[in-house]
N, C-alpha and C positions, 0 to 999 in steps of 0.2 A: 601408536601406543608404545611406550618404552617397555622393553623386556627387563625383568629383574633377575639378578643372580646373587649367589652367596658362595663363599669359600671359607674353609676352616684354616686358621692360622694358629701355630703353636709356638710358645716360647718355653723351651726346656729349662732355661736359667731360673725363671720364676714359676715354673710349673703351672702354666695357664694356657687354655685354648679359647679362642674367640672366633665367632662367625663375623665376617665382614660382608656387608650387603652393598650392592651397587645396581645402577640401572644403565641402560645403553646410552643414556644422555648425561652421564656423570663421569667426571674425571676422578680416578681413585687417588686419594691422598694417603700416601704411605708413611707420612712423617711419624705417625704413632707406632709404626711397626718395627722399631729398632729391636733386634734380637728375635723377631718372629719369622718363622718359616712357613710358607704356604704348604698345607698338608693335603689339600684336595684341589681338583680342578674347579673351575667356576661352574656351579650347578644352577640350572635354570628353574625359575618359578613356573609351576605348571598351570597357573591361572585358576587355581582352586584353593579355597580355605577349608580347614577342618571344622568340626562341630563347635569348637571353641574359638574360631576366628583366626587360628594360626595358619599362616601361609604354608602351602605344601611345595617343597622343592624336590628335584631329582635327589635320590638317595635318602630321603626321609622315609622312615618305616612307619606304617600306619595300619590300624585295624579298619575294617569296613564291612558292610553287609552287601552281599550279592543276592539280588532278587531273581532266583532262577525261574520262578513263575509266581503268580499271585498268592500261592499257598505255601511256598517254600523259600525261606531266607537262609543263607549260609554265611556265618561269620568267618572272615578270612583275614590274613595278614599279607601285606605286599609293599612294594615300593614302585614309584614311577621311574621309568627309563625313557630316554629319548628314542623314538622309533625311527625306522629307516625312511619313512615317508613324511618326516618333519612333524609328526604328531607324537603323542605320548602313549606308551604301553604300560600295563601294570604287570610286574613280575609278582607272581603269587606263590606263597609258601603255605600249603595247607595239608595237614596230615601226611607229612613226608612226601607230598607231591609238589612239583615245581612246574608252573606253566606260565605262559605269557598271553595276556588278553589285550586287545586294542581297547584303549579307553575312549568311550563315547559318552558324553554327558546326556544320557537318555533316560536316566532314572533307575537303571538296573544296579548301579553302584551307588550306595548311600552311606551316610553316617561315618564319614572318614574321621579318624582320630589319630593324630600324630603321636607316636610313642617313643620315638628316638630317631637316630640317623645311623646308617650303616658305617659311616666314617668315624663315629664316636663310640658306638657300642656294637661291634661286629657280631656279638653273640645274642643280640636282641631277639632274633627269630627263635632260637632255642629256648630262651627264657619265656617267650610268649607261649610256645607249645607246652612247656611244663605246667603253666598255670591254667590251661584249658581243661 
């Protein structure tokens, strides 16, 4: 199965940013990129879509629900990071706490909703906290 990646490119001359998507089985055509500078590394698709069908990549910031037990659900904000053992971890920002959890698709993490990307809106975590 092909892996998917995306990277952010910016053209300061015309003040525009675009995400370019590729797969491991694709040759990148950069003929469109005159004047564009790559602003991020290539970020990998984590194999999960959010509740609206949007693919989630490393660096995407999302809200989600953590089911601590059958009677307690906690709404959190986080981002996927590539873990040391070739899997994905979730960096979680919750009530001034920062922690990393191993992501396992076992039902305790649900209702992912992409709300931005740390490469475009670095203050998104603070904005989310203000609106809670």
